[in-house]
N, C-alpha and C positions, 0 to 999 in steps of 0.2 A: 917334642910334644905329642906328632903326628905320633911315634912311635911305640904311643903308649896302644894305638887303637890297630888291629886286627887289618891287614889289609882282606878287604871285601874282595869273595869271588865276581865274576861277572854273573854269575846265575845270581850267588845273595840281591843284589844288586838290582836287575829286573821285575825278584819277585818285591823287592822297597815300592818299585818304581808302581809294578801295577796294584798293586795296595791304596798306593798316592792315587793314585788315578781312582782305584773303586772310591776311596774315600770321596776323595773330589767330586764324583760322579751323583754320590749317594746327597752329599750336601747341593749344589745343585738342583737334582729332583728332588731334593726338599726342601726346598728352596723355588722351585718356580711350581710346587703341588701348594703350595701356605698361600701363595699368590692369587694359587685359579680360587682356589677357595674362599677368597676372602672377594675376589671379584665373582663367583657363583652367589656370596649372602647379599652383598652391595644388592643385585643382580632381584635375589631373590625379596630381600626389604621391601626395592621398587615395586614391584611384580604386589606384591601383601598393600601393599601402600595405593599401586592404580585398583584392587578390586576391592578395598574398603571403599575409594570414592566413587567407585562405581555399586556399590551394593548402597550405600548411602543418599547417590541420585535415586537410585533404584527402588529407595526406597520415599521420596521426595514426588517420583515421578507416577509411584503406587495411591499415596494421597492425594495429590491432584485428581487421581480416575476418580478415587473415592469421590471425591468431593465432587466433580464434574458429571458424573454416573448418578448423585445424590442429585444434581443442579436438571440436568435431565428428565429425571421423572417428577424433579414438580413443575416442571415448566409441563411436559405434557399430562402429568394430572389439571392443572392448567387450564392445557387446551382443553382437553374434553371436558370439561367444568363452562367452558366459554363456548364451546362447541355445543351444546345442551342451550345456551340463551339465548335466548331470538335474537338472531341478525336486525336491531332497526337501523347501527348507522350504514350500511350498505344500502339497504329499502331507502332509506334518506337518500343517497348518494345516484338512487337507481331513479328516481324520484325526482332525482336535480336534473340528471340529464335528458331524463323523459319531459320535463319542462322547458330548459332550453333546445331540444330539439323540436316541439312544437311549440313553442315560438320563433323557432327559422322558419317553419312551414307556413308560420300567421304576417311571417314578414314580410315576406316575397310572395303570400297572397292581399298584398296590401294592408292585413289590419292596424288599426289604429295604435300609439303607443300606450292607451288609458286601454284598451283591451289586451294587447299582448304584457301588460302587468295585475290584472286584475285576475287572469283564464291562466297565465303559468306562473305566478311568484315569483317574477324578477322583480330588478330594483328600474329603478323607471329612468338610471340611464342608462342600465344595459339596458331597457326597452328603446329607449330615441338611438344608441348606439348598433341597434340591427336593421332599425327603419332604416338608416342612413345607408348603411352598408346592404343594404336585400333590398327594400323597395325604391328603390329609385325609379327602376322601370314603373313600376305602380301607381304611385306617386309625384303629382306634380311639383309640388309641393318641397317636395323632398330633391328632386331633380332640381332648381332650380339652383338652389340652396349648393350643391354641391358645385353645381356651375356655378357662384360670386365664389365658393372657393377655390377654387380654381382658377379665376381666375385675376383671386387675389393671389394666388404663390407664381401666379403669371408676370403678376405688376411685381413683386415685391423686389427681383430682380435688378428689373428695367431703375426703381428710383433710386437703389446703392448708386455712389456715384463708380466714376469708368474708370477701369482697370491702366495702372501705368503702360505706358509703351516700352517693351523693351527696348534698354539703349544698346544692346550689345557685349552687356558689361559684366562680369559675373555679380550676382548679388556678396555684397558685403563685404567688396575689391575697395581699395583706398582714390579707386576711381568715380565710383559710383555714391561714394558720401562725400564726396568733396562735390559735381556733381548735380 
């Protein structure tokens, strides 16, 4: 059966071997090239998707900046119109602060509670507090009232029950509960 085939020469076998190796190398190169191209297409698609997301985010940021710019302009216009209006609340706050300062000075100088209420525009309770705090040296009745308050505070701890004597046992232990 093998007698039909001619006996190949060594040179023909080497040429056939080179041809097979060359075809195998081209086939491996083609396979590698197609895999490289598919990977490149996947990377390109991922890059396009990322770029699309970035553009979408940039559009939303642009819209946000536009809205914020409009709000800032509206606020600056409101600030300009507010600056043109008379500043009554600030004047009232300054007047109240000046009233308290005046009441404090009057209380230190020994003025009566009624004088503080009528001249400084503060409430009666505020005037009483200022006179109690700052007029003790100039008004004897206030000094006497403060002395009574201090005596009551000093007597309050004495009227309480005496503190228990420490027994040397830890608090919450079984021995402290039993005895």
